[in-house]
C-alpha positions as CSV (number, residue, x, y, z in Angstrom):
1,M,67.6,-121.1,-48.9
2,N,65.2,-120.1,-51.7
3,D,65.2,-116.5,-53.0
4,Q,61.7,-115.7,-51.6
5,L,62.8,-116.7,-48.1
6,R,66.2,-114.9,-48.3
7,L,64.5,-111.7,-49.4
8,D,61.9,-111.9,-46.6
9,L,64.5,-112.4,-43.9
10,D,66.6,-109.5,-45.2
11,D,63.5,-107.3,-45.1
12,D,62.8,-108.2,-41.5
13,D,66.2,-107.5,-40.1
14,P,66.0,-104.7,-37.5
15,D,69.7,-104.2,-37.5
16,A,70.0,-103.3,-41.2
17,W,71.0,-99.8,-40.4
18,R,72.6,-99.0,-43.7
19,R,70.4,-98.4,-46.7
20,P,71.3,-100.8,-49.5
21,K,71.7,-99.9,-53.2
22,F,68.1,-100.8,-53.9
23,P,66.4,-99.5,-50.7
24,E,62.7,-99.5,-51.8
25,R,61.2,-103.0,-51.5
26,I,57.6,-103.8,-52.6
27,F,55.8,-107.0,-51.6
28,L,52.4,-108.5,-51.0
29,G,51.6,-110.0,-47.7
30,V,49.2,-110.5,-44.8
31,R,49.4,-109.3,-41.2
32,P,48.1,-110.9,-38.0
33,D,45.2,-109.2,-36.3
34,A,45.7,-107.3,-33.0
35,A,45.1,-110.3,-30.8
36,A,47.3,-112.6,-32.8
37,A,50.1,-110.0,-32.9
38,M,49.9,-109.7,-29.1
39,L,50.2,-113.5,-28.8
40,A,53.1,-113.6,-31.2
41,E,54.9,-111.0,-29.1
42,E,54.3,-113.0,-25.9
43,T,55.5,-116.2,-27.7
44,A,58.6,-114.4,-28.8
45,R,59.3,-113.2,-25.3
46,Q,58.9,-116.7,-23.9
47,L,61.2,-118.2,-26.5
48,R,63.8,-115.6,-26.0
49,A,63.8,-116.1,-22.2
50,A,63.7,-120.0,-22.4
51,S,66.5,-120.1,-25.0
52,G,68.7,-117.4,-23.6
53,L,68.5,-115.4,-26.9
54,R,69.8,-111.9,-27.2
55,G,68.0,-109.8,-29.7
56,E,65.2,-107.3,-30.1
57,L,61.7,-108.4,-30.8
58,L,60.2,-107.1,-34.0
59,R,57.5,-104.4,-33.4
60,R,54.0,-105.6,-33.7
61,Q,53.2,-103.3,-36.6
62,R,55.9,-105.0,-38.7
63,L,54.9,-108.6,-38.1
64,H,53.8,-110.1,-41.4
65,V,53.8,-113.1,-43.7
66,T,55.2,-112.4,-47.2
67,L,53.1,-113.8,-50.0
68,Q,55.0,-112.5,-53.1
69,H,58.0,-110.3,-53.5
70,I,57.4,-107.7,-56.2
71,G,60.9,-106.2,-56.4
72,D,63.7,-103.9,-54.9
73,Y,64.2,-100.5,-56.5
74,K,66.4,-97.4,-56.2
75,R,63.1,-95.5,-56.2
76,L,59.5,-96.4,-56.4
77,K,58.3,-96.9,-60.0
78,S,54.7,-95.8,-60.9
79,K,54.4,-98.6,-63.5
80,V,55.3,-101.2,-61.0
81,L,52.9,-99.9,-58.4
82,F,50.2,-99.7,-61.0
83,A,50.8,-103.4,-62.0
84,A,50.9,-104.4,-58.4
85,D,47.5,-102.7,-57.8
86,L,46.0,-104.6,-60.7
87,V,47.4,-107.8,-59.3
88,G,45.6,-107.2,-56.0
89,A,42.3,-106.2,-57.7
90,A,42.4,-109.5,-59.7
91,I,42.1,-111.7,-56.6
92,S,38.8,-113.1,-55.4
93,M,38.5,-115.6,-52.5
94,P,36.8,-115.7,-49.2
95,P,38.4,-115.1,-45.8
96,F,40.2,-118.0,-44.2
97,E,41.9,-119.1,-41.0
98,V,45.7,-119.6,-40.6
99,V,47.5,-121.4,-37.8
100,F,51.1,-120.9,-36.8
101,D,52.1,-123.5,-34.2
102,R,55.9,-124.1,-34.6
103,A,58.9,-122.1,-33.9
104,E,62.4,-122.5,-35.3
105,S,65.4,-120.6,-36.5
106,F,66.3,-120.1,-40.1
107,P,69.9,-119.9,-41.3
108,A,71.1,-116.5,-42.2
109,P,74.2,-115.8,-44.2
110,P,77.2,-114.3,-42.4
111,R,77.7,-110.5,-42.8
112,R,81.1,-108.9,-42.9
113,D,79.9,-105.8,-41.2
114,R,78.1,-107.4,-38.2
115,P,77.7,-110.6,-36.2
116,R,75.8,-113.5,-37.7
117,Q,72.1,-113.5,-36.7
118,Y,69.5,-116.3,-36.6
119,P,66.0,-115.3,-37.4
120,A,63.5,-117.0,-35.0
121,V,60.3,-117.5,-36.9
122,L,56.8,-119.0,-36.5
123,R,55.9,-121.6,-39.0
124,G,52.5,-122.7,-40.2
125,G,49.8,-121.5,-42.6
126,S,46.9,-123.2,-44.3
127,D,45.8,-124.6,-47.7
128,A,44.0,-121.3,-48.4
129,L,47.2,-119.3,-47.7
130,F,49.0,-121.4,-50.3
131,E,46.1,-120.9,-52.7
132,L,46.3,-117.1,-52.3
133,H,50.1,-117.3,-53.0
134,R,49.3,-119.3,-56.2
135,L,46.6,-116.9,-57.4
136,L,48.9,-113.9,-56.8
137,A,51.6,-115.6,-58.9
138,E,49.2,-116.2,-61.8
139,A,48.1,-112.6,-61.7
140,M,51.6,-111.3,-61.5
141,R,52.7,-113.3,-64.6
142,K,49.8,-111.9,-66.6
143,L,50.9,-108.4,-65.8
144,G,54.6,-108.9,-66.5
145,L,55.8,-109.2,-63.0
146,R,58.0,-112.1,-61.8
147,P,56.5,-114.1,-59.0
148,S,58.1,-116.8,-56.9
149,D,56.7,-120.3,-57.1
150,M,58.4,-121.2,-53.7
151,F,56.5,-120.4,-50.6
152,V,57.6,-121.1,-47.0
153,P,54.9,-119.5,-44.8
154,H,56.6,-117.9,-41.8
155,M,56.6,-114.8,-39.5
156,T,59.9,-113.5,-38.2
157,M,59.8,-112.6,-34.5
158,I,63.4,-112.1,-33.4
159,Y,66.8,-111.9,-34.9
160,G,68.8,-113.8,-32.3
161,D,72.4,-114.4,-31.6
162,K,72.0,-118.2,-31.8
163,A,69.7,-120.8,-33.3
164,I,66.8,-122.3,-31.4
165,A,65.7,-125.9,-31.9
166,P,62.4,-126.5,-33.8
167,Q,59.6,-126.8,-31.2
168,P,55.8,-126.5,-30.9
169,V,54.3,-123.3,-29.5
170,A,50.8,-122.3,-28.4
171,P,48.9,-122.1,-31.7
172,L,48.6,-118.6,-33.2
173,R,45.3,-118.3,-35.1
174,W,43.6,-115.5,-36.9
175,T,41.2,-115.1,-39.8
176,V,42.9,-113.5,-42.9
177,R,40.4,-110.9,-44.1
178,E,42.7,-108.9,-46.4
179,F,46.1,-108.8,-48.0
180,L,48.3,-105.8,-48.4
181,L,50.8,-104.2,-50.8
182,I,53.6,-103.1,-48.5
183,H,56.5,-100.8,-49.2
184,S,59.5,-101.6,-47.0
185,E,62.1,-98.8,-46.5
186,R,65.0,-101.1,-46.2
187,G,67.6,-100.1,-43.7
188,L,65.0,-97.9,-41.9
189,T,62.9,-100.9,-40.7
190,K,59.8,-99.0,-41.8
191,H,56.7,-100.4,-43.6
192,N,54.2,-98.3,-45.5
193,I,50.8,-99.7,-46.7
194,L,50.3,-98.8,-50.3
195,G,47.2,-100.9,-51.0
196,R,44.8,-103.3,-49.3
197,W,42.3,-105.7,-50.7
198,P,39.6,-107.3,-48.5
199,L,38.6,-110.9,-49.0
200,H,34.9,-111.5,-49.7
201,G,32.6,-114.5,-49.6
């Protein structure tokens, strides 16, 4: 599992009740619109029922696709937030559509303090989503941040007690009109929006 994916899954985990050593996570990502988030929730309910999964659905307001991980910190650093703000302001591209039409489970490493969980995710994306990831990586490098060149577009829906087989689902579509700088309070399953940049064109 690549580092970008491992970090994203760790951030999503609703059972991470203990705050880690570096509890403040900063990342850039996109969120589904209200209609797509509702459909994602319904898809998750159907998958959970059909597969006999046990596990809580992620709340709609936490559904997201991570584009770039900025870093994990003991406390928020103003210089990092300033650099991340410059990264967001450097991006120029028009809105675009994404489609997530497959579901599968990703492997999650075992934890000594709790049972192993299997993140059930939606997979998909678009060429434009990969381009946005690439543009953010370029801007991050110029500003001294460390981007990831690996990108596996996915949106976590459930942390289940077992894996589900890869399968098609009803296509989840929305138009990406902005991307966000998100502060995740790890262990508290709370996201705060620190910046947002609309796409124009």
